[in-house]
Phi, psi and omega in degrees: 000316181298321180295319179296319179295320179296319179298320179295317179298319179297318180297314180295321178296319180297319178298320180295319180295318185280341185284155176242134180258123172259127174251119180262122186237131179258107175256010178282167179280343184241165174296140170237161177236095181300139173252148180227128174237119180271143178298159183303134177081002180255154181286144172296138183289313181213169172279081199288117171206048192278129168255120185243109182283160180306134179083355183263162179216157176220143180251139183228135181259132179247139180284166178305135177083005182292150171218151179165192184220155176236147173209165180254128172264142177219162183067040186263147169224133181227147175270184185294341179271356181088014176260146180171207180213158171236144179296318174225152177077012185302142175242081176057035175071024183246142170294314179261111186298323172057042179090007177261133179284164180282145177288126177295156003279142178206131175285134187241141166251116190244143184219143164230114187266146166063041169282180180299330180266006183105209178272140170252140179210156179199161166253126186241132170248019178299327176266017180091187187229137170228327182219150169298139178214142180222154178238129178235108175291145177226132172077012181263183177234155184107204183291307170053050180286145167288142179240119187235144168221085184266345184289138178276094182293340177298337178275349183227031184282127180301147178303134181097345180256353185294137168251125186246146167242106192059240183261000186262138173280118184246353179197161179235113183290155166287157177297328177299313180295320185287321189243342176052049178246144184305323182292338176266331183265354182058047179237172178059231181292351182252020186273056175198155179299329181290324185265335179258101184255164176303144178250173177302327180289311181293331178293329175295316177300315184292322179294325181283322182223086190298340183269353189272159166291116181260342174202176194300328184251036181268034188296318194302323184249011192227358178251133186232156183229154176200156179240130172067028183262162159258167187224132170264123176251114186251126175263126183069000000 
C-alpha cells in the first residue's frame, strides 16, 4: 500500500512539474469572455465558458506539449442554454466554444509548449484585431521576453479594414479578411516569405504593436521562446 501511495505521489508531482499555468487577466473596462482553441490532437484545457469581469483573473493548467490559442470575446449576450452572440471573437454563437475558433477579427495569444527549444509564443494580428493583448512569462529561463500590444488599433484602423457595430469601430480586420487577395493572404503565387512581403496595411499593425505577427510570414521579429515558464495573458 505504501509503495502504491508513493508511486501516486510521484506521478502527481511529475504532472505538476511538467504543467504550465496560464493566468487570464481582464484589465478592460468591460466584461470579456476568453476563448480557447486547442491544437489538433491536444486535450481541451477546460469546458470554456468563462465570464471574466473587469479586474478579475483566472488560472488554467495546461499539460506538457500543449498547443493552442487564446482570445478575448466582448459584447456578448447568452441565454440560459448558452446560446447567443458576441460583437467580436464570437465562436458560432456559443458560450462554450468547445473547440471552435473565434470569428475574426480577433487578437490572438498563441503557444506551443515544450518543443526542443522550449516554449514558443506570440501575439498575432494575422486574423485582425479586437482587443489589446499581452503575454508575460513568469519564472522561466532563457530570453523570456514580454510581448505586448497595448495600443488600441481600433482608433487607428486603416480605411477599408474597420469592423463596425452600428457606428462604432469594434475591430480592425486583416487585409486578407477584408480583400481576400493572394498578396494579402500569402496564398497562391505569394505562398512564400520571399514573395509575400509586408503591405501598407500590415505595416500599420506593426508600427502600432512592433512585437506582434502582422502578417503570415512575420516570424523573424514576432516569435519568442522561454523554458519552464508560466504565462500571464493580459487583455487591455
